[in-house]
C-alpha positions, -999 to 999 in steps of 0.1 A, spaced: 305 353 502 342 340 502 348 319 473 376 289 474 387 274 444 381 234 442 392 209 420 360 195 414 332 222 418 354 249 403 345 280 429 327 274 462 311 304 479 309 301 519 289 321 537 299 339 569 286 310 594 306 284 570 340 311 569 338 310 606 331 272 611 365 262 589 385 281 610 376 259 642 398 233 649 376 203 646 371 209 606 410 224 604 420 188 614 402 176 587 428 190 564 453 160 579 427 131 575 423 115 540 396 109 521 405 76 511 433 65 534 446 30 523 433 29 490 461 59 480 484 30 486 468 16 453 461 50 432 489 70 440 471 106 429 445 96 459 458 123 483 426 143 488 414 151 524 382 152 540 385 191 541 383 192 506 355 167 504 336 184 532 336 219 515 320 199 481 293 189 505 287 221 512 284 230 480 261 206 467 239 209 498 238 249 496 227 243 459 200 218 468 186 243 497 183 267 468 159 244 447 139 229 477 115 254 491 122 251 525 125 279 555 158 299 560 166 284 593 163 251 581 185 257 551 213 274 573 213 243 600 215 216 568 243 238 552 262 236 585 259 197 589 268 199 552 301 212 561 305 193 591 293 159 584 326 142 585 339 162 616 336 126 636 358 107 612 392 96 631 424 90 618 425 69 582 386 75 583 361 45 575 395 24 584 396 28 618 353 34 622 351 -2 631 377 0 664 359 33 678 328 18 672 339 -14 692 350 10 723 320 35 720 294 19 702 291 52 684 295 58 645 316 85 628 277 104 620 269 101 653 286 138 665 264 153 691 294 150 717 314 167 695 289 194 685 273 205 717 302 206 739 302 239 747 337 243 754 347 234 718 349 264 693 326 245 670 299 247 693 304 284 701 311 296 664 278 275 658 258 294 683 274 329 674 251 323 640 223 312 655 225 276 650 212 250 672 242 221 678 218 201 688 198 203 656 228 201 632 239 170 648 209 156 643 209 166 604 244 147 602 229 116 616 203 117 589 173 124 611 148 148 606 123 162 581 154 165 555 182 149 574 184 125 543 200 150 521 231 149 543 233 113 552 205 90 529 200 74 498 204 109 478 226 125 497 251 153 492 279 132 503 275 106 480 274 130 452 305 146 460 325 116 472 318 94 435 328 126 417 358 134 439 372 98 443 368 97 406 386 125 399 415 123 420 424 82 413 420 89 378 392 61 378 364 71 352 335 51 366 325 73 396 312 101 373 278 110 380 254 138 364 253 155 401 239 188 390 209 170 374 205 151 407 206 181 428 178 197 403 154 170 404 151 167 439 117 171 456 98 170 488 67 143 488 50 144 518 83 153 536 99 124 519 133 138 496 125 117 459 137 123 425 109 139 401 94 122 375 112 108 347 149 102 369 149 67 371 180 66 346 197 95 370 191 77 397 204 44 381 236 59 370 245 72 406 240 31 416 261 19 389 288 45 397 288 36 431 287 -4 422 317 3 397 339 24 423 335 -5 445 349 -29 431 377 -12 414 388 12 441 369 14 474 377 -27 479 403 -32 458 425 -60 475 457 -42 484 432 -14 503 417 -40 522 446 -60 532 461 -26 543 427 -17 561 428 -50 580 463 -44 593 459 -14 602 421 -22 623 444 -52 646 477 -27 646 453 3 664 436 -24 687 472 -35 694 484 2 698 451 10 721 461 -18 744 496 -11 748 491 26 756 475 46 779 462 63 749 425 69 753 398 64 724 382 98 729 425 108 723 423 83 699 399 94 673 410 128 672 443 123 662 454 130 624 465 104 599 500 109 602 499 114 640 486 77 642 507 61 618 541 74 639 526 61 674 520 27 651 555 27 640 565 33 674 544 10 700 532 -17 671 562 -17 652 559 -44 625 524 -32 615 535 1 618 565 -1 598 551 -23 573 522 3 565 546 30 565 567 17 541 540 -4 520 554 -40 530 521 -53 531 507 -90 537 495 -110 509 465 -131 502 465 -164 513 429 -172 507 406 -151 484 370 -166 482 336 -159 472 306 -162 493 291 -192 473 325 -213 487 323 -205 524 298 -222 549 267 -212 559 268 -185 584 304 -173 579 294 -141 566 275 -133 595 305 -137 620 312 -111 646 352 -97 653 359 -118 684 349 -149 661 373 -136 636 402 -134 658 392 -164 669 397 -179 637 433 -162 633 445 -181 663 432 -218 652 450 -207 619 478 -195 631 483 -227 650 476 -248 627 502 -235 605 529 -231 632 531 -195 627 527 -163 652 492 -153 659 501 -118 643 512 -131 607 474 -141 603 445 -115 595 410 -129 586 389 -104 569 351 -113 564 334 -84 550 299 -76 558 268 -88 534 266 -69 502 241 -42 500 230 -14 481 218 15 504 209 34 472 184 7 456 159 22 484 161 55 469 127 72 460 120 81 427 84 97 410 74 66 389 40 55 374 12 63 396 35 75 427 65 73 446 84 42 440 118 27 454 146 23 430 146 -13 430 109 -17 424 112 8 396 143 -1 379 153 -36 364 190 -28 366 193 -31 405 186 -69 404 215 -77 380 237 -51 399 227 -66 433 240 -101 419 269 -83 409 276 -71 442 273 -105 457 293 -124 431 324 -98 439 323 -108 475 357 -120 490 367 -135 522 405 -130 526 432 -145 550 461 -126 549 496 -134 563 534 -127 549 543 -135 520 564 -163 528 537 -181 549 509 -179 520 512 -218 514 508 -229 547 482 -207 563 460 -206 530 455 -246 538 456 -238 569 428 -214 570 404 -235 544 405 -264 568 398 -239 601 374 -220 582 355 -252 559 363 -234 525 353 -255 497 
C-alpha cells in the first residue's frame, strides 16, 4: 500500500492497481482540471483539482467496501470506478458539460468510450490487474448492484466533494459526518440504504448540499463566468478545426489560452475576471409559465431579441435559465419505521429545504456593466418578466 497525504482525509492508502492507474495520462490530466472551475473567481483558495478529489473518492469507496459484505472482485471494480469517476470531465468540469453534451449526447459519467479503448493506457492498466473496463464504466454511470455507491443518492463522490469544497473555500456549511454515513451503509435487497436511526445523518448531507448550493456552487459571479465560458466555447468550436473529442481532453489552462486567441473578448474577460454584470436577476415566481423549461436554442434566440431591442451587439447579452430546482438526495433510502423509506417520506425537513431551493432559483440576464440598464429593460419585455 502506498500512502498519499491528503488535505482532507490525512493519509490515503493506494493499492497496486490504484498506484498504476493514477500514473496513466487519463488520471494525471485531472491535476490540471480544477474541481470548482469558475467558483475560484469567488473563493481564491478554491484551487483544488479533480485529481485530489478522485483520490478522496477512492479512499471513501475503499472504506465503504470494507464495511459492506461484497466479494473481492466487486470491491476491486468499485475502487477503480471511484478513482476514475471524473475521468470523463472536460476542461472546467461541469462548466463545459453542456457544450460537450450538445455535441456528443453524452454526460461526463458515460465513459465507456474512454475506458474501453484498447489503445489507451488506462484500459490496458485495468486489464493488467484483472479488471473489466466495461464493468468499471458501468459503475461510474451508477449502474449495477452497487453503482449507487459511486453515482447515486448516497455516493462517495458527494461525500468527498462537499467536505473538500467546504475545506478549500473556507465555507463551513459543507461539513458532513462522512465517516458515519459510510459506517451505516447497508445492502437491503440489493439496494444501498442507511441503517435504522440515521434519518438525521441523511438530513445533514441534504442540508449541507443546499447551503453549499446557495453560498458556493450557485454564487452569481460563478454563474456569470460559467455562462460566459459556455458561449465562448461554442464560438471557439465553431471558429476552429478543433473537434469535440480533442476539446473535452483539454486542461483548464489550455482552454483559457485557446479562448484568448480565438474568442478574444470572452477569453480575456475570463482571464482577467472582467465579467459581465446582472441586468436581470429574478425568481421563479416572476417569470411566465414554461420559462424554466426552455431549451438552449430558445435562450439563444431570446439573447438576439434582447440585443436587438436594446440596440447592442448580440454577443453582449447572455440569458441564463437554470434547470428546475431538485433534490436528488431526497431519494436517499433509509431504514425507518417498518422498513426502507425514501428520505423525503421519513423526514419533515426535506419539504422545507425543497421550498428554500425553489425560493433561491434565479433567472439571469448578463451584459457589460455599462449596458445593464438598457439590456435589463429590453430583457424584461422580451421575456415577459413581472
